[in-house]
DORORO-754570 format. One line per 10 residues: their letters; for each residue x, y, z of C-alpha. Coordinates in Angstrom, 3 decimals, always signed. Layout:
<rs>
a) X/Y/Z  ...
</rs>
This chain:
<rs>
xxxxxxxxxx) -33.111/+10.094/-68.201  -35.564/+10.210/-65.424  -32.961/+9.337/-62.854  -30.737/+12.127/-64.071  -33.693/+14.552/-63.859  -34.417/+13.446/-60.310  -30.837/+13.890/-59.291  -30.459/+17.256/-60.990  -33.657/+18.471/-59.391  -32.566/+17.366/-55.902
xxxxxxxxxx) -29.350/+19.224/-56.211  -31.314/+22.392/-57.046  -33.605/+21.864/-54.072  -30.554/+21.402/-51.616  -29.274/+24.847/-52.950  -32.572/+26.650/-52.535  -34.215/+24.883/-49.597  -35.672/+27.080/-46.762  -33.511/+27.281/-43.655  -36.393/+25.969/-41.559
xxxxxxxxxx) -36.116/+22.595/-43.300  -32.844/+22.092/-41.402  -33.664/+23.902/-38.119  -37.273/+23.518/-37.225  -38.157/+20.699/-34.792  -41.861/+21.237/-34.571  -44.397/+21.014/-37.274  -46.016/+23.990/-38.923  -49.723/+23.575/-38.068  -50.575/+26.653/-40.143
xxxxxxxxxx) -50.063/+24.544/-43.256  -50.944/+21.139/-41.885  -53.921/+18.804/-42.630  -53.710/+15.834/-40.186  -55.441/+13.351/-42.542  -53.000/+14.122/-45.379  -49.827/+14.377/-43.186  -48.144/+11.379/-44.785  -48.899/+12.261/-48.372  -49.489/+15.889/-48.981
xxxxxxxxxx) -45.913/+17.213/-48.922  -44.630/+14.765/-51.453  -47.773/+15.132/-53.690  -47.049/+18.819/-53.999  -43.317/+18.296/-54.187  -43.950/+15.964/-57.163  -45.764/+18.811/-58.845  -42.889/+21.166/-58.432  -40.623/+18.503/-59.815  -42.703/+18.092/-62.860
xxxxxxxxxx) -42.708/+21.863/-63.361  -38.900/+22.013/-62.652  -39.690/+24.542/-59.984  -37.105/+24.640/-57.177  -37.550/+28.251/-56.089  -37.189/+28.819/-52.332  -40.523/+30.631/-52.326  -42.321/+27.598/-53.755  -40.520/+25.199/-51.497  -41.406/+27.261/-48.439
xxxxxxxxxx) -45.105/+27.048/-48.856  -45.132/+23.219/-49.184  -47.396/+21.707/-46.561  -46.054/+19.885/-43.462  -44.258/+16.704/-44.037  -45.781/+14.355/-41.366  -46.760/+15.974/-38.035  -43.592/+15.534/-35.929  -39.984/+15.899/-37.100  -39.113/+12.661/-35.374
xxxxxxxxxx) -41.552/+10.773/-37.728  -40.395/+12.537/-40.826  -39.521/+15.948/-42.303  -39.047/+17.598/-45.690  -35.392/+16.323/-46.042  -36.167/+12.712/-45.013  -39.147/+12.743/-47.371  -37.054/+13.967/-50.322  -34.376/+11.377/-49.611  -36.945/+8.554/-49.507
xxxxxxxxxx) -38.585/+10.053/-52.700  -35.284/+10.167/-54.530  -34.279/+6.611/-53.590  -37.777/+5.350/-54.532  -37.608/+6.951/-58.042  -34.191/+5.298/-58.624  -35.468/+1.937/-57.499  -38.762/+2.209/-59.259  -40.650/+1.908/-55.998  -43.354/+3.886/-54.332
xxxxxxxxxx) -41.958/+6.556/-52.057  -43.746/+5.102/-49.065  -41.793/+1.797/-49.582  -38.554/+3.666/-48.501  -38.317/+4.534/-44.882  -35.220/+6.260/-43.221  -34.267/+5.835/-39.675  -31.814/+7.554/-37.349  -31.433/+4.052/-35.662  -29.729/+1.076/-37.394
xxxxxxxxxx) -31.539/-1.469/-35.235  -35.122/-0.265/-34.955  -36.158/-1.027/-38.587  -35.458/-4.594/-37.942  -37.344/-4.514/-34.639  -40.351/-2.928/-36.413  -40.635/-5.788/-38.840  -40.112/-8.365/-35.959  -42.900/-6.568/-33.997  -45.398/-6.954/-36.885
xxxxxxxxxx) -44.529/-10.658/-37.435  -44.875/-11.329/-33.721  -48.380/-9.991/-33.768  -49.051/-11.866/-37.096  -47.422/-15.048/-35.803  -45.074/-15.122/-38.829  -41.549/-16.355/-39.041  -38.601/-14.071/-39.847  -35.141/-14.811/-41.048  -32.535/-12.139/-40.681
xxxxxxxxxx) -29.686/-12.406/-43.250  -26.515/-10.225/-43.170  -23.450/-10.046/-45.395  -20.961/-7.927/-43.330  -22.121/-7.027/-39.796  -25.304/-6.973/-37.864  -26.328/-3.563/-36.508  -24.333/-2.486/-33.333  -25.763/-3.729/-30.024  -27.975/-6.245/-31.878
xxxxxxxxxx) -28.345/-8.748/-29.027  -30.209/-11.855/-30.231  -30.903/-13.208/-26.792  -32.234/-10.052/-25.414  -34.513/-9.288/-28.355  -35.959/-12.793/-28.191  -36.356/-13.021/-24.331  -37.441/-9.399/-23.511  -39.136/-8.266/-26.686  -40.591/-11.684/-27.349
xxxxxxxxxx) -39.587/-11.597/-31.032  -39.069/-14.904/-32.932  -36.408/-15.040/-35.714  -33.308/-16.767/-36.959  -30.105/-15.183/-37.911  -27.794/-16.283/-40.680  -24.658/-14.804/-42.291  -24.286/-15.125/-46.018  -21.302/-14.435/-48.340  -23.425/-13.057/-51.101
xxxxxxxxxx) -27.014/-11.912/-51.664  -27.179/-14.507/-54.479  -27.223/-17.205/-51.636  -30.617/-16.014/-50.420  -33.243/-18.607/-51.187  -37.003/-18.942/-50.540  -38.239/-19.015/-46.923  -41.588/-19.631/-45.257  -41.877/-16.147/-43.699  -40.261/-12.834/-44.043
xxxxxxxxxx) -36.602/-12.297/-45.153  -34.724/-9.307/-43.881  -31.396/-8.620/-45.677  -28.942/-6.349/-43.811  -25.883/-4.734/-45.425  -23.484/-1.925/-44.600  -23.338/+0.459/-47.550  -21.078/+3.561/-48.123  -23.403/+5.189/-50.798  -27.034/+6.013/-50.036
xxxxxxxxxx) -29.570/+4.210/-52.211  -27.364/+1.265/-53.232  -29.491/-1.896/-53.155  -28.554/-5.342/-54.491  -31.798/-7.009/-55.503  -32.975/-10.642/-54.930  -36.572/-11.500/-55.477  -36.665/-13.637/-52.354  -35.947/-10.674/-50.114  -38.869/-8.867/-48.403
xxxxxxxxxx) -37.084/-6.164/-46.646  -33.641/-4.460/-47.324  -32.015/-2.642/-44.484  -29.045/-0.562/-45.611  -26.768/+0.628/-42.664  -25.010/+3.893/-43.135  -22.430/+4.559/-40.367  -23.342/+7.329/-37.854  -26.234/+8.704/-39.912  -28.697/+5.793/-39.539
xxxxxxxxxx) -30.236/+3.423/-42.006  -32.626/+3.152/-44.965  -35.248/+0.460/-45.185  -36.831/-0.718/-48.543  -39.993/-2.709/-48.441  -40.173/-4.992/-51.400  -43.237/-6.534/-53.098  -46.889/-5.851/-53.012  -47.622/-8.405/-50.315  -45.400/-6.476/-47.902
xxxxxxxxxx) -46.980/-3.064/-48.319  -49.239/-3.916/-45.377  -46.219/-3.571/-43.140  -45.565/+0.107/-44.112  -47.877/+1.826/-41.682  -46.797/-0.428/-38.848  -43.095/+0.373/-39.504  -43.915/+4.116/-39.697  -45.747/+3.810/-36.378  -42.652/+2.228/-34.737
xxxxxxxxxx) -40.625/+5.183/-36.116  -43.233/+7.524/-34.716  -43.364/+5.984/-31.168  -40.083/+4.138/-30.437  -37.418/+6.018/-32.409  -37.068/+8.824/-34.863  -36.485/+9.365/-38.658  -33.133/+10.126/-39.906  -32.411/+13.637/-38.571  -32.427/+16.666/-40.991
xxxxxxxxxx) -28.623/+17.239/-40.585  -27.958/+13.614/-41.356  -30.600/+13.568/-44.242  -28.550/+16.452/-45.884  -25.396/+14.226/-45.696  -27.484/+11.292/-47.107  -28.827/+13.403/-49.922  -25.391/+14.587/-50.907  -24.206/+10.966/-51.020  -27.253/+10.031/-53.051
xxxxxxxxxx) -26.878/+12.744/-55.751  -23.097/+12.513/-56.051  -22.995/+8.637/-55.854  -20.224/+9.189/-53.425  -19.330/+7.701/-49.992  -21.037/+9.386/-47.054  -19.012/+12.393/-45.796  -17.366/+11.922/-42.477  -17.917/+14.875/-40.211  -15.495/+16.242/-37.642
xxxxxxxxxx) -17.251/+16.357/-34.340  -16.343/+16.862/-30.808  -18.990/+14.294/-29.638  -17.051/+13.063/-26.529  -16.454/+16.627/-25.360  -20.076/+17.626/-25.962  -21.403/+14.464/-24.355  -19.348/+15.007/-21.185  -20.639/+18.604/-20.959  -24.280/+17.552/-21.494
xxxxxxxxxx) -23.967/+14.747/-18.787  -22.468/+17.314/-16.377  -25.210/+19.834/-17.049  -27.938/+17.150/-16.520  -26.403/+16.092/-13.158  -26.214/+19.750/-12.120  -29.833/+20.486/-13.279  -31.375/+17.394/-11.656  -29.367/+17.324/-8.399  -28.613/+13.553/-8.981
xxxxxxxxxx) -25.246/+11.756/-8.909  -25.662/+8.757/-11.279  -24.948/+8.615/-14.990  -27.689/+10.262/-17.052  -28.676/+8.743/-20.370  -29.482/+10.858/-23.455  -31.717/+9.510/-26.248  -32.620/+10.694/-29.748  -36.129/+11.760/-28.494  -38.268/+11.810/-25.452
xxxxxxxxxx) -40.175/+8.716/-26.619  -36.919/+7.025/-27.437  -35.910/+7.466/-23.839  -39.333/+6.359/-22.625  -39.192/+3.229/-24.678  -35.815/+2.393/-23.306  -37.223/+2.938/-19.670  -40.123/+0.587/-20.353  -38.107/-2.167/-21.934  -35.445/-1.894/-19.345
xxxxxxxxxx) -37.868/-2.272/-16.437  -39.527/-5.314/-18.260  -36.018/-6.737/-18.610  -35.330/-6.298/-14.799  -38.765/-7.700/-13.930  -38.096/-10.857/-16.075  -34.770/-11.328/-14.311  -35.743/-10.627/-10.725  -39.515/-11.372/-10.531  -39.972/-14.331/-12.931
xxxxxxxxxx) -43.559/-15.116/-13.711  -45.182/-12.118/-12.054  -47.433/-9.739/-14.009  -46.120/-6.359/-14.977  -48.410/-3.326/-14.673  -47.673/+0.012/-16.238  -49.892/+2.715/-14.501  -50.521/+5.465/-17.000  -52.674/+8.589/-16.701  -55.669/+8.407/-19.013
xxxxxxxxxx) -55.282/+11.847/-20.493  -51.466/+12.141/-20.596  -49.479/+12.958/-23.758  -50.844/+10.609/-26.540  -47.286/+9.267/-27.265  -46.954/+7.972/-23.715  -50.355/+6.398/-23.693  -49.974/+4.757/-27.225  -46.440/+3.576/-26.556  -47.358/+1.936/-23.245
xxxxxxxxxx) -50.229/+0.096/-24.987  -47.986/-0.957/-27.916  -45.477/-2.425/-25.450  -48.276/-4.315/-23.686  -49.666/-5.690/-26.935  -46.358/-7.474/-27.521  -46.228/-9.259/-24.013  -48.992/-11.286/-22.507  -47.397/-10.577/-19.086  -47.679/-6.766/-19.425
xxxxxxxxxx) -50.757/-4.691/-18.962  -51.662/-1.002/-18.771  -53.645/+0.204/-15.860  -55.436/+3.512/-16.168  -54.658/+6.358/-13.632  -56.947/+9.285/-13.133  -55.005/+12.354/-12.256  -56.655/+15.567/-13.377  -59.660/+17.697/-12.530  -61.770/+16.077/-9.826
xxxxxxxxxx) -59.323/+13.132/-9.468  -56.497/+13.446/-7.028  -53.264/+11.834/-8.313  -52.183/+10.640/-4.774  -55.509/+9.021/-3.997  -55.661/+7.382/-7.485  -52.118/+5.959/-7.000  -52.831/+4.648/-3.599  -55.863/+2.930/-4.807  -54.162/+1.366/-7.881
xxxxxxxxxx) -51.084/+0.255/-5.987  -53.339/-1.443/-3.384  -55.038/-3.377/-6.155  -51.695/-4.338/-7.810  -50.232/-5.371/-4.471  -53.181/-7.638/-3.829  -52.455/-9.358/-7.248  -48.750/-9.653/-6.291  -47.832/-7.815/-9.509  -45.008/-5.395/-10.363
xxxxxxxxxx) -46.165/-1.808/-10.380  -44.434/+0.788/-12.717  -45.982/+4.256/-12.465  -45.676/+6.850/-15.421  -46.843/+10.259/-14.333  -46.364/+13.954/-15.372  -45.651/+16.648/-12.727  -47.010/+19.113/-13.328  -49.893/+17.351/-15.231  -50.475/+18.077/-18.923
xxxxxxxxxx) -52.481/+20.018/-19.903  -54.193/+20.986/-16.510  -50.751/+22.024/-14.984  -51.574/+20.482/-11.623  -49.039/+19.449/-8.866  -50.130/+16.816/-6.431  -49.435/+17.216/-2.702  -45.824/+15.955/-2.699  -45.581/+14.948/+0.889  -48.646/+12.747/+0.559
xxxxxxxxxx) -47.225/+11.428/-2.704  -44.022/+10.465/-0.960  -45.864/+8.690/+1.764  -48.138/+6.734/-0.623  -45.214/+5.640/-2.797  -43.172/+4.386/+0.155  -46.045/+2.700/+2.019  -45.483/-1.086/+2.585  -48.279/-3.106/+1.062  -49.180/-6.790/+1.372
xxxxxxxxxx) -50.172/-9.325/-1.231  -53.350/-11.330/-0.874  -51.295/-14.090/+0.763  -49.819/-11.586/+3.296  -46.376/-11.387/+1.845  -44.729/-7.990/+1.299  -45.691/-6.583/-2.055  -43.110/-5.364/-4.620  -42.364/-1.764/-4.293  -43.374/+0.588/-7.205
xxxxxxxxxx) -40.984/+2.319/-9.520  -42.166/+5.936/-10.008  -41.359/+7.109/-13.563  -41.682/+10.899/-13.677  -42.182/+12.854/-16.810  -40.973/+16.388/-15.599  -40.769/+18.037/-19.068  -42.874/+20.984/-17.806  -40.467/+21.720/-14.802  -37.097/+20.167/-15.578
xxxxxxxxxx) -35.478/+22.496/-13.147  -37.166/+20.994/-9.953  -34.961/+18.595/-7.958  -37.210/+15.478/-7.395  -34.564/+12.735/-6.989  -31.536/+14.039/-5.266  -30.608/+13.332/-1.759  -33.346/+14.322/+0.761  -35.753/+15.258/-2.065  -39.454/+14.024/-2.323
xxxxxxxxxx) -38.657/+11.086/-4.633  -35.385/+10.083/-3.014  -36.627/+7.309/-0.658  -38.197/+4.911/-3.178  -37.225/+3.778/-6.640  -37.631/+6.660/-8.928  -36.635/+7.650/-12.504  -37.173/+11.125/-14.042  -37.152/+11.877/-17.781  -37.442/+15.083/-19.867
xxxxxxxxxx) -38.126/+15.745/-23.531  -35.079/+17.657/-24.583  -36.960/+19.214/-27.486  -38.476/+21.499/-24.947  -36.421/+23.623/-22.513  -33.126/+21.677/-22.569  -32.541/+22.463/-26.312  -34.872/+25.479/-26.605  -36.668/+23.533/-29.351  -33.545/+23.000/-31.481
xxxxxxxxxx) -33.503/+19.288/-31.369  -35.645/+16.239/-30.397  -33.338/+14.618/-27.826  -34.464/+13.564/-24.405  -32.725/+12.386/-21.178  -33.328/+10.269/-18.086  -31.833/+10.176/-14.565  -32.407/+7.861/-11.666  -32.183/+8.294/-7.858  -29.703/+6.289/-5.826
xxxxxxxxxx) -32.238/+3.435/-5.428  -32.867/+3.172/-9.151  -29.318/+3.073/-10.243  -29.410/-0.663/-10.873  -32.360/-0.021/-13.157  -30.390/+2.642/-15.219  -28.074/-0.038/-16.435  -30.962/-2.022/-17.873  -32.314/+1.200/-19.470  -29.006/+1.954/-21.055
xxxxxxxxxx) -28.892/-1.609/-22.417  -32.103/-1.092/-24.259  -31.366/+2.465/-25.346  -28.197/+1.239/-27.000  -29.834/-2.056/-28.309  -32.431/+0.134/-30.148  -29.586/+2.429/-31.372  -31.494/+5.415/-29.937  -28.826/+7.363/-28.243  -28.606/+11.004/-29.093
xxxxxxxxxx) -26.829/+11.939/-32.256  -23.611/+13.950/-32.516  -25.425/+17.124/-33.413  -27.988/+16.676/-30.715  -25.206/+16.455/-28.079  -23.664/+19.567/-29.672  -26.992/+21.537/-29.347  -27.650/+20.383/-25.885  -24.088/+21.313/-24.848  -24.751/+24.864/-25.998
xxxxxxxxxx) -28.256/+25.178/-24.602  -28.421/+23.313/-21.280  -26.146/+25.750/-19.263  -28.751/+28.571/-19.899  -31.851/+26.450/-19.297  -32.667/+27.501/-15.782  -32.409/+31.207/-16.586  -34.616/+30.707/-19.549  -37.129/+28.930/-17.288  -37.238/+31.869/-14.896
xxxxxxxxxx) -37.686/+34.391/-17.624  -40.450/+32.330/-19.308  -42.303/+31.800/-16.046  -42.166/+35.552/-15.318  -43.899/+36.195/-18.666  -46.433/+33.513/-18.107  -47.387/+34.731/-14.782  -47.834/+38.222/-16.233  -49.937/+37.001/-19.098  -52.140/+34.741/-16.892
xxxxxxxxxx) -52.805/+37.706/-14.498  -53.684/+39.890/-17.472  -56.230/+37.340/-18.756  -57.667/+36.973/-15.316  -58.260/+40.764/-15.291  -59.651/+41.045/-18.835  -61.770/+37.864/-18.837  -62.376/+36.820/-15.238  -65.013/+34.283/-16.216  -62.337/+32.188/-18.047
xxxxxxxxxx) -60.909/+29.156/-16.290  -57.117/+29.117/-16.161  -55.102/+26.186/-15.065  -51.724/+27.266/-13.795  -49.533/+26.795/-10.834  -50.276/+28.884/-7.715  -47.881/+31.512/-6.358  -47.178/+29.192/-3.425  -46.134/+26.302/-5.736  -43.981/+28.660/-7.752
xxxxxxxxxx) -42.153/+29.749/-4.555  -41.339/+25.958/-4.189  -39.770/+25.829/-7.596  -42.666/+24.867/-9.795  -42.357/+27.612/-12.474  -43.686/+26.232/-15.799  -44.319/+28.557/-18.579  -47.425/+26.869/-19.954  -51.047/+27.182/-18.838  -54.390/+25.875/-20.138
xxxxxxxxxx) -57.296/+28.194/-20.974  -60.974/+27.241/-20.608  -62.754/+30.018/-22.330  -66.243/+31.055/-21.211  -69.128/+29.585/-23.257  -72.843/+29.713/-23.816  -75.528/+27.642/-25.253  -78.838/+25.809/-24.313  -77.353/+22.414/-23.880  -74.084/+20.745/-22.912
xxxxxxxxxx) -73.385/+19.809/-26.556  -73.984/+23.611/-27.647  -71.737/+24.913/-24.874  -68.958/+22.514/-25.904  -69.169/+23.354/-29.526  -69.253/+27.111/-28.848  -66.139/+26.764/-26.584  -64.265/+24.777/-29.170  -65.008/+27.373/-31.867  -63.916/+30.145/-29.539
xxxxxxxxxx) -60.616/+28.304/-28.919  -59.891/+28.294/-32.612  -60.918/+31.967/-33.031  -58.463/+33.025/-30.296  -55.611/+30.904/-31.714  -56.189/+32.038/-35.259  -56.332/+35.710/-34.105  -52.945/+35.399/-32.350  -51.184/+33.612/-35.046  -52.572/+35.956/-37.790
xxxxxxxxxx) -51.855/+39.244/-35.855  -48.434/+38.198/-34.415  -47.019/+35.811/-37.109  -43.445/+36.349/-36.144  -44.038/+35.212/-32.507  -47.326/+33.416/-32.130  -47.256/+29.870/-33.630  -49.821/+27.094/-33.866  -47.605/+24.547/-32.221  -47.602/+21.891/-29.609
xxxxxxxxxx) -44.117/+22.315/-28.277  -42.809/+24.019/-25.117  -39.738/+25.666/-23.753  -38.919/+27.516/-27.108  -36.396/+30.244/-27.193  -38.758/+32.913/-28.489  -42.455/+33.763/-29.001  -45.629/+32.103/-27.905  -47.027/+28.654/-28.861  -50.717/+27.840/-29.008
xxxxxxxxxx) -52.448/+24.481/-29.372  -55.484/+22.437/-28.446  -54.285/+19.116/-26.752  -57.268/+17.129/-27.989  -56.177/+17.606/-31.492  -52.432/+17.431/-31.091  -50.720/+15.845/-28.109  -53.659/+13.747/-27.087  -54.135/+12.356/-30.653  -54.266/+8.730/-29.430
xxxxxxxxxx) -55.955/+9.306/-26.206  -59.509/+7.966/-25.758  -62.062/+10.533/-26.789  -63.724/+10.824/-23.419  -60.332/+11.819/-21.810  -59.316/+14.461/-24.339  -59.053/+18.097/-23.400  -60.564/+20.491/-25.827  -59.064/+23.564/-24.235  -56.387/+26.022/-25.403
xxxxxxxxxx) -52.915/+25.333/-24.184  -50.448/+28.260/-24.303  -46.675/+28.201/-23.939  -44.574/+31.312/-23.483  -40.926/+31.983/-23.699  -38.603/+34.567/-22.056  -38.281/+36.369/-25.336  -41.573/+37.758/-26.631  -43.508/+41.003/-27.171  -45.785/+40.979/-24.145
xxxxxxxxxx) -47.569/+44.251/-24.971  -48.544/+43.095/-28.473  -49.912/+39.802/-27.063  -51.955/+41.747/-24.416  -53.328/+44.080/-27.125  -54.513/+41.264/-29.437  -56.053/+39.378/-26.490  -57.963/+42.604/-25.520  -59.223/+42.912/-29.094  -60.417/+39.270/-28.726
xxxx) -62.275/+39.864/-25.600  -63.978/+42.955/-27.009  -65.298/+40.838/-29.921  -66.918/+37.990/-27.946
</rs>
């Protein structure tokens, strides 16, 4: 009876669900409590279920499900909740993935760190691109693989048992008490992992963290397909897509936008792409520089996902380490890179530099000619041998229109790779996909990166390719319009509140193509001590943001994204994008992102009201 009630309720929810559940890619911070992000949505959804309330108005005011759509969203949460009810499990024991490989890798990662054995059993097929040799040699994971004719063959094992099966119907699990983790593969829409037994619940947060940093949850569009299969107990519906046509269009657009000639790669998210880059470079280093230490050079205050992922990769490999890079404020990126590269050369190690240009959130651009010189300078090891040249990994999400890697460009002479979060300007905020390109000297590395993008089953989904095919052709025009609005708003703030400190590109840099539409705002402060001044400024940040999103709710959003199709996004990096950054490196300032489509006069009026009240 309970199962029937669950299925019946989910059917009603699917009929009445808010449109934003399917279309939003960024979290609603206006109804978001970070400490409760993993529980609050389902807690209140459960209350609606008990009250048999599936009204759209009630569903629309549910709090945020997780804090990023790639980690989880209302539809993936409801899918996991429904399966859990049917299996008599806690909802957190069910975890959906867009990838069919990564849930297995997540368990292997945990067991590597815990020094625990793993046995992978499968009945039909292993996930596509599951390469046992590469996973063992590059990722360092220890496991054995065995094919079984039936789940009844599974016997006790001194370690974890993962059971993989291809299933047509969502939520179908054959149960064997010896199995610790069930991974059901579901064609093109992804996979569902079930964690079995109390002893294995300690894996859940680690698995969710892998989903947060190295892949994404089952996408909203695919979660809808999964939910329909679940409630109807019917095979997953096959969709008619033009994925090859859309993919060709997307790759052509990326080549045109970046001025490169090699094959671009498109992943399910920016972090999916970044993970493929890191693992691809490690793979290349193991093959071509056996025994040498690998150093990932990472800005201390960069996007928290980048910082966290780099350290997570290093934690799994004794030969990999993260080296801090100071880039913002009083620190010059070029000088910092030169200093770090000299140190790494002296150690005869392999340098991989990850950097954002412009920097986030200070929106600073280094002297590019000096950067080019520093990156291509020949260095010597302590023994006098020629040191290994660096690979420059550029995150150019803020300025995806700038040609860094093409022939004759500033990053064309040395090995360089550039990647962009496609959830920003490329898609206008409509999907989470990301892409990467390499210059001519890095083309051999792109093959390795592709190997790991596919191994992790993190290529962009069919719908993501469709969205990018529609949005990429207009990207550069949207960038121009958004920059124009941002420059106008920055000039207005300078006029109305000249004592505020604004970090934005200069007119001169804009003439050279650096036309971001995001700036950071350091509001004026007061107080008798450094602590008082800091607390006053932080409170003022919130006052400004709250005023904007209250007075202009249809346009101003409390959101961390960028490159949106309309409106203005406001956030504080220290409490959003820098979530895992060390406290001393966080930026408690306002970050503002504008679009080409917004009511400029209304925003000016509200900002004027704010100034008059402080």
